N, C-alpha and C positions, 0 to 999 in steps of 0.2 A: 503493499500499499504507499503509494507515493507521498500522501498526505501526512502519514506517521513519520515518515523521513523528514519532511519539511518541519513537523512540529519538534522532532528531536533536535534539529538545528537551532531553532529558536530557544528551546530549553538549554541547551549547552551554551550559547550566548549569554542567557540570562544569567546562568550559574557562573560563568567566567566573569561577568561584570558585577556579581553580587546583587542581582536583582532577584527577589522572592518571586517564585512560580506559586501562584495560588490554586492552580488546577491540579488534579491528581497527575502524577508522573508515569502512571502506567496507562499505556495506551488504550487499553480496553476499558478503563475507568474513566475515561473522558470523552467529551463530544469533540466536536472539530474546533472548538474555541479554547485558546489559552489566555489566561488572565495574569497579568505580571503587576506585582505591586510596585507603585512608584509614588513619590510625593507630587501633589497636584496634577493628577491625571487628566483633567480637563485641558489644562495649559499645554500638557505633553501632547496630548491628541491633537490639539489645534496646530501646534508646530510641525508634528510629524505630516499631517493633512497638507499644510503649506509645501512639504517637501514631495507632496505626491504619493505617500503612503497612506493608504486606507485602513485605519484602525477605529475603534470606538471605546466608549466607557460607559458604565452604568454605576450608580451609587453603590459602593463598597466593593467594586469589582477590580479597580486599578485599570490597567489597559487590557482591552480585549483585542486579541489578533487570531485570525482564522487561517492558518497556512492551507492552502487548497493544492490539489494536484497540479493545476496549471502554474502555480508559482514555482519559481526556480530557487535552488539553493543560493544562488547569487541574490536574489531578491530578498530571501530571508536574512542573508548576511548584511544586505543594504539597511534593512529595518533595524537589525541589532547595532549596526555602527552608528546610524542616525540617532537612535535612542540613547546610546551612550554619550554621543556628543551633546545631546541636549541636556542629559542628566549630570554632565561634567561642568557645566556653566556655573 
């Protein structure tokens, strides 16, 4: 399943960047959404959208990202790199 590989790329990036993953780590226990804990998620989501990265937030969920089989690993890396860039400001 390609989307599970994409999810693993995002989770690995979050782990490397010290970002808490709020969704289950076991693939069979999660839906297609990954939730990452960040401060000021609405601000971060707005900044990512300005960079052309489609993410979302809901109250209490942090950033919600849904890696899809059509996303490439490079796109997942781009998300992670842009997210880290924003969080380091």
